Every structure is written in structure tokens, then in C-alpha cells.
TIGUVEX-729800 format. One record per residue (C-alpha): x, y, z. Coordinates in steps of 0.5 Angstrom, whole numbers. Each point is the difference from the previous one (the first is absolute). Layout:
% TIGUVEX-729800
{{X; Y; Z}}
...
This chain:
% TIGUVEX-729800
{{459; -43; 419}}
{{-6; -1; 4}}
{{-7; 0; -3}}
{{-5; 5; 2}}
{{-4; -6; 3}}
{{5; -2; 4}}
{{1; 7; 2}}
{{-7; 0; 2}}
{{0; -6; 4}}
{{6; 3; 4}}
{{-4; 6; 1}}
{{-6; -3; 2}}
{{4; -5; 5}}
{{3; 6; 3}}
{{-6; 4; 1}}
{{-3; -7; 4}}
{{6; 0; 4}}
{{-1; 7; 2}}
{{-8; -1; 2}}
{{3; -6; 4}}
{{4; 4; 4}}
{{-5; 5; 1}}
{{-5; -5; 2}}
{{5; -4; 5}}
{{1; 7; 3}}
{{-7; 1; 2}}
{{-2; -1; 7}}
{{-4; -5; -2}}
{{2; -3; -6}}
{{-5; -4; -4}}
{{3; -7; -1}}
{{-5; -2; -6}}
{{3; 6; -4}}
{{7; -2; 2}}
{{-1; -7; -3}}
{{-4; 3; -6}}
{{6; 5; -1}}
{{5; -6; 1}}
{{-4; -4; -5}}
{{0; 6; -6}}
{{8; 1; 2}}
{{1; -8; -1}}
{{-4; 0; -7}}
{{4; 6; -3}}
{{7; -3; 3}}
{{-2; -7; -3}}
{{-2; 3; -7}}
{{7; 4; 0}}
{{4; -6; 1}}
{{-4; -4; -5}}
{{2; 6; -5}}
């Protein structure tokens, strides 16, 4: 059974993944935005693996 915290993190991670794909699909993707999204995803992934 997953906790609501884990589910919330997974939902947030999926949302960030969607944002990342959307940014990368733009004609001129912003590298700073992409790096920020990837950092946020990594933090969530680390928290999920630590839990």
C-alpha cells in the first residue's frame, strides 16, 4: 500500500515530465527551464527511492 505522500510525489513527477516534454517541443527551448525541471524531477526521484 502506497502512502498519499508517495502518490503525491509520483503525480508531481509525472507533471514535471509533461512540462519537460512540452518545453523541449518548443521551437526554441529554454535550457535554464529544462535544467530547473530536471533538478526538480531528480529531487522527487531521490525522495521516492529514499522512502
